[in-house]
N, C-alpha and C positions, 0 to 999 in steps of 0.2 A: 287832832288828826286821828283818823281811824286806820287801823292796821288789820289787814286780812290774815288770818291764820293760814300758814302754808300747809297744804295737804301732805301728810306723811308719805314719803316716796314708796313705802311698802304697799300702799293702796294702788298706786299706779302699776306696780308689778302684779297685784291681784287682778286688776282690770285687763292687763295684757294677757295673762295666762287664762283668764276667764274667756276672752274672745278666741284664743287658740283652742281651748277645750270645746267651746261652742261649735267651732267649725269641725274639729277633728271627730268628736263623738257624734255630732249631728249627721255627718256624712258616712263615717266608717262603721259605726255601731248601729245607730237608730234607723238608718236608711237601708240597711242590708235587706230587710224584709220586703222593701218596696221593689228592689231589683230581683228578688227571689223568683217570682213566677215568670216575669218576662224572659229571664235567662233560661229557666227550666223549660218553658214552652218552646223557645227557639232551638235548643239543643236536645230536647227529649230526655233530660236527666230526671231521675227520681228525686224525691224530697230529701232522702238521706244523702244522696250524692251531692246535691246542691248545698245542703247544710254542712257537708264535710269541709267546705272552705271556711266557714265560721269556726268549726272545731279546730281546723289547722291553725287558724288565726289565734285561737286561745293556746294551743300547744306551743306555737312559736313565742307567744307572749310569756309563757312560763319559762321557756329556755332563756329568753332575752332578759327577763326581769333582773336576775343577779348581775348580768353584764351592764344593764342600764344603771343599776344602783351604783356599781363600781365606777362607771364612767362619770356619773353625776358627782360623786365624791372626789374624783380625780380632776376633772376638767370644768365642772360647774354646769349649772342648768342651762345657761344661755347657749353655750356651744352645743350641748346635747340636743336642745330643742331645734336649733338651726339645722343641724345634721338630720334630725328626724323630719323636719319640714321639707327638706330637699328630697329625701327618699319617698316620703308620703305623696308629694305632688307627682313625682315620677310614677309611682305605683298606680295612682288614679288615672293618669294619662295613658299608661300602658294597658289598662283594663279595656280601653276602646278597641284593642287589637285582639282580644281573646277569641280563639276559634276552637278550643278543645277544653275538656275537663282538666287535663294536666296543666295547661296554660293558666286556667282560672285558679287552680290551687297554688301554682308557683307565684303568680302575681298578687292575687288577693290574700291568699293564706300565708304567704311568706314575705315577699318584698314590701307590700303595703303595710302589713302588720308589723314588720321590723321598724319601718319608719314611724308608725304610730306609737310603738313602745318607747321610742326615744323622744317623741314629741309631746306626749300627753301627761297624765296625772303624776307619774313618779317624779320626774324633774320639777313639775309645777308644785307638787306638795312639798318637796324637799326645800325648795328655795323659800317658799312662804313660811315654812316652819322656822326658818332662820330669821325672819323679819318680825314675827309676832310671838308674844307670850300670853299676856292677859287676854287679848282678843283673838287667840288662835282659832277657836271653833267658829267664830263669826267670820274670820277671814277665809277659812276653808269653805264655809257655807256660801260666801259670795263667789268664790272660785267655782264651786260645784253648780251654782246657778247657771253658769255658762253651758255646761254639758246638758242640763235640762232644757234650756232654751234652744239648744242646737237641735234637739229632736223635734221641737215644735216648728222650727223654721225649715230644716233641711229634709225631713221626711216628706212633707207635702210638696216642697220645691222639687225634690227628686222625682216624685210622682208626676208633677207637671212637666218636667223636662223629658221624662221617658215617654209621656203621652204625645208630646208635640215634636220631639227631636230624636227619640229612640234612646235606649239605654247606653249605647256606645258614646254618643255625643254628651250625654249627661255625665258620664264618668270623666270624659276629657275636660269639660268645663269645670268640674269640681277640682281636678288636678291643678288647673291654672289658678283657680281661686286660692288653693292652699299655698302655692308659691308666693303669690302677691300679698297675702295677709300674714302668714306665719313668720316669715323671715324678718320683715321690718319690726314686728311686735317683739320678737325675741331679742332684738338689739337693745330694747329698753330695759332689759333685766339686769339688775346688779345682784351679785351673788349673796351679799350680806350687808346689813346696815353699817357695820363698822368700816366698810370700804368708803363710805361717804360721810364719816364722822357722826353717825347716829348709833342709837342702841335699839334693841327690839321695842316695838310699839311707839317709836318716835321720840324717845328722850335723847337729847343731844349729849354726847359723851363729855363735852367740855363744860356741861352744866350739872354734872353729878355732884351732889353734896359730899362733904368729907365724912369719913367714917367716924362714928363715936368710939370711945375707948373700949366699950364693951363689944367684943367681937361676936357675941351671941346675938346681939341686937343691932344689925346693920341699919344705919339711917337712910341708906339709899334704897328706895323701893324697887328699883330695877335689879339690884343685887339680890333682894329677897325673892323676886320673881324667878330669876335665873337659878337660884339655889333650889327652887322647887322642882326643877327639871334635872333629874339625875341622868347623865349620859351613860348608856350601856354600850359596850363594845358588841360587835356581832356575835362573838363567842359567848358572851354573858347573856345576850338575848336568846340565843338558841338553847341555852341551858335552863331557861325559865319556863314555868308552866304557862305564863301569860302569853308568850309567843305562840305556843301550839294551840291554845284555846282560841286565841284570836284568829289564827290561820284556819282552824277548823270551822269557825263561824263564818269566815269570809268564803270558805269553800262551799258551804251550804247556800250562802247567799248567791254566789256566782252560778251555781247549778240552777237556781231558780230563775234569776233574771236573764241568763243567757238564752234559755228556752223561750221566754216571753218575747224577747226582742228579735229573735231569729224567726220564730214560728208564729208570732202574734198576728202579723198581717195575713199570711196564708190561712190561718185558722179563722179569722174574721171573714175573709172572702169565701171560705167554705160554708159559712153560715148564710151566705147570700148577700153580704155587705159589699158594696162596690170598692174597688181598689182605692179610689180617692178618699172615701169615708174611712176605710181601714187605715190608710196612711195618716189621715187627720186624727184618728183615734190614738195612734202611737204618739203623734205630736202632742195631742192633748194630755196624754199620760205623762210625758216629760214636762209639760207645763205645770201639771199638778205636782209633780215631783219637786219643782222649784219651791213651792210652798213648804213642802217637807224639809227641804234643804235649809231654808231660812229659819223655820221654826226650831228644828232640832239643832241647827248650828248655833242659834242664839241660846237655847236652853243648855247646850253643852258647856258653856262657860260658867254655869251656875249650879248645875245638877250633876249627879253621878252619871257618867257616860255609860256605865254598864246597864243601869236602869233604862236609859233612853234607847240604847241598842235593843234591849229586849222588847220594848214597845214597837220599835220600827220593824223588827223581824216578825213579830206577831201580826202586824198589819199586812206585811207582804204575804204571809201564808194565808191569811183570811181572804185577801184580794184574789189570789190565784184560785182558791176554792170557789169563789163566786164566779170566776171566769169559766171554771169547769162545767158549770150548769147554765151559763149564759146562753140564751137563745134570742134575746131581743136587745135592741140598743140601750134601753134603760138599764138592763143588767150589765151591759158592757160599760156603761158610764159609772155604775156602782163599783165595778172592778177597777176602773181607772182611778176613781177617787181613793179607794182604800189602798190599793197596791202602790199608786203613785206617791202618796204621802209617806208610806212605809219605806219604799225604795229610796226616795229622796232623802229621808231622814238619816239613813245610815251612811250616805256618801260623805258629808263633812265630818261625821263622827269617826270614821275609819282613820284618817291621817292624824286627826287631833288626838285620838287615844293612843296611837302609836308614838306620837311625839311626847305625850304626857308620861307614858310608861317607859320609854326608851331614850328620850332626849333627842338632840339634833345632830350630834357629832357624826354618828354612823347611820343616820336615818335612811340614806339612800340604799346602803347595803342591807339594812334590816328589812325595809320595804321590799327590796328586790328579792330577798330570800323567801318572803312569803308568797311571792308572785307565782312560782311554779305550781303550788298546790291550788291556788285560786284559779289559775288558767287551766289546770287539768279539769276542773269542774266545768269550765266554759267549753272544754273540748268534748267531754262526755255528754253534757246536756243536750245540745242541738242534734248530735248524731242519734242519741237515744230516742229523742222525740220523733225524728224523721224515720227511724227504723220501725218504731211502734205504729206510726201512721201508715207506712208502706205495707206492713203486715196486717193491720187491723182496720185501716181506713178511718182511724179516729185518733185524736190526741188525748183521749180520756185517761189512759194508764199513765202516760208521761206527765200530764198536768196534775194527776193525783200525787205522784211522787214528788214533784217540785212544790206542791202545796204544803207538804210535810217538812221539807228541808229547812225553811226559815224558822220553824218552831224548834228544830234541833239546834239551830244556830243560837236561838234565844237561851236555850238551856246551857250551852257552852259559855256564853257571855256571863251568865249568872254565876258560874263557878270561877271566874277570873278573880284572883285575890285583890284585896285593896292595895292602893299604892304603897302603903307602909309595909305590908307583907311582901309585896312584889320586890321592893328594893332590898329586902333582907335576903332575897334569893341570890343576890350577886356574890 
């Protein structure tokens, strides 16, 4: 008789959060540039004014980060994601009623962004870090693939809906989709493997072998794996150099990618590329980023994550430098290839490295405490780019600045201490 091996439940959680992130990031982040010009043209806003909503989105995310982290640690990821899905769907639906810049800021920049803060990566990363140890980087990579595919699917879809139904109906339909997808998927989430008699990575707790007499050499491989993850408290994390070097690197990364995803479509249309092609280009970029997420996520379980981070950041900076001088579609495609792989590569490495260095007990609070600095960069970047464009009629200065930022991030990661030295900082 043949027996089929049961799929580890942690992978079902990865799949559920993957789809949630695909929908959330695909609509809220990667499609913003597609709505940019239609709304700007209808209301007569400048680029800096329109980009202000994306900057407010990041500011709110920075404020909400510690709160979301606290909520995840207190109530669990499932309840937090459900709450976020309800608020996010409502925010998208209400966007159909926008009739002023203030209303745009309040709904998109605040209400919708609050919902997404509770719905997306922080609760997803936290719950997955509780389910995986040996395969954590790969699990994070699979999760991150969802966000990448979201851009490929929803940026072109948003452009299609705007063209044939208008931007208001497009927002309304997205809101309905968020409600009917996110809430049922969130109900599948179990907070930790111990709740259903499992251990991280799928080892049944009732099948753990007995310990040997020598306490220094545990016979249980899971015990050995868990011993390698030293849990830091939030206070201990804040006192470590690793926390601030990581946060600084993430700041530089956020500064760069926020400008690309907010101003990328407007920049390409300024070059004479159609809105449909520009939206497809952003979608293609996120598809290429999927390759980066999978490759770097896989390598992250076998190689030093600091080295991999440095490579991914160098690729991001190089890609933006190519975009700076891109005048033709072949150059745009070269930018997409280089930047996409680099941007995608750091997505699974971020939470995996946080879990590796700080453990899982206070991961929600620790991630949330990094968020304000990261989101501040996402606030400054789009407004800066819009301001320089409104003043100079070009993105050259802002793109030059953000091409340097990832290289600064690579230097910061290089100075992060080894795990052994980091743990001695406690």
